[in-house]
C-alpha positions in Angstrom: 3.3 18.5 -47.1 -0.1 17.5 -45.8 0.5 13.7 -46.3 3.8 13.9 -44.3 2.0 15.8 -41.5 -0.7 13.1 -41.4 2.0 10.4 -41.2 3.6 12.1 -38.2 0.3 12.5 -36.4 -0.5 8.8 -37.0 2.9 7.8 -35.8 2.5 9.8 -32.6 -0.9 8.3 -32.0 0.5 4.8 -32.5 3.3 5.4 -30.0 0.8 6.8 -27.5 -1.4 3.7 -27.9 1.5 1.3 -27.4 2.4 3.1 -24.2 -1.2 2.8 -22.9 -1.2 -0.9 -23.8 1.7 -1.6 -21.4 0.0 0.4 -18.6 -3.2 -1.5 -19.2 -1.5 -4.8 -18.7 -0.9 -4.0 -15.0 -3.8 -4.6 -12.7 -4.7 -3.5 -9.1 -4.9 -5.2 -5.8 -7.2 -8.3 -5.7 -7.4 -8.5 -9.5 -6.5 -11.6 -11.5 -2.9 -11.6 -12.8 -0.5 -13.9 -14.7 -2.3 -16.8 -16.5 -2.4 -17.0 -20.3 -2.9 -13.2 -20.6 0.4 -12.6 -18.7 -1.0 -9.7 -16.7 1.3 -8.1 -14.2 0.4 -6.2 -11.1 0.6 -2.4 -10.4 3.7 -1.1 -8.7 4.1 -2.2 -5.1 2.1 -5.4 -5.7 3.0 -9.0 -6.7 1.1 -11.8 -8.2 0.5 -14.7 -5.8 -0.6 -17.8 -7.6 -2.7 -20.6 -6.1 -0.5 -22.8 -3.8 0.7 -26.0 -5.6 0.5 -24.4 -9.1 4.3 -24.0 -9.4 4.7 -25.9 -12.6 1.6 -24.7 -14.4 2.6 -22.1 -17.1 -1.1 -20.9 -17.3 -1.5 -20.5 -13.5 -3.5 -17.4 -12.5 -3.1 -15.5 -9.3 -4.2 -12.4 -7.4 -2.3 -9.1 -7.0 -1.5 -8.7 -3.4 0.8 -6.5 -1.2 3.7 -8.2 0.6 3.6 -7.8 4.4 5.9 -5.2 5.9 6.6 -7.2 9.1 6.3 -10.8 10.3 6.0 -12.3 13.7 8.3 -14.9 15.2 6.0 -17.9 14.7 7.5 -21.0 13.2 5.1 -22.7 10.7 7.3 -23.7 7.8 6.1 -23.5 4.2 7.7 -24.7 1.1 8.0 -22.3 -1.9 8.2 -23.2 -5.5 11.8 -24.1 -6.2 12.2 -26.1 -3.0 13.1 -23.3 -0.5 11.6 -23.6 3.0 10.5 -20.4 4.8 9.8 -20.3 8.5 6.3 -18.9 8.0 3.9 -18.0 5.2 4.4 -14.3 6.1 8.2 -14.5 5.5 7.6 -16.3 2.2 5.2 -13.5 1.2 7.7 -10.8 2.1 10.2 -12.6 -0.2 7.5 -12.7 -2.9 8.0 -16.4 -3.3 5.2 -18.6 -4.7 3.9 -21.2 -2.3 4.1 -24.9 -3.2 2.7 -26.4 0.1 2.5 -26.1 3.9 5.4 -27.7 5.8 9.1 -27.8 5.1 10.4 -28.7 1.7 12.1 -32.1 1.5 15.3 -31.2 -0.3 16.8 -27.8 0.7 17.8 -26.0 3.8 15.6 -23.3 5.4 15.9 -19.8 4.1 17.8 -17.4 6.2 16.0 -14.2 7.2 
């Protein structure tokens, strides 16, 4: 009976370690995310990659909080995928990755 008990204990330890591995893959605010390691951000944060890195599979970013409110300023920015947002703040609220400053050339502006 002892070998079976040992197997159960090892199985429980293994399951506990797997659960901790997933939690360890989430990082806090300001920390490096995405990239080759594929690290995600803690709950409530999102990974903002460097502008213009849309097509790089290995692009790294930083975990940031999305703003709660945005002003009424109009300074369009283009997000990855060709969507124009009226401001960088609105883009961040949508958690869209930034391609470049200025309107995109092919799609209509995003509605807010």
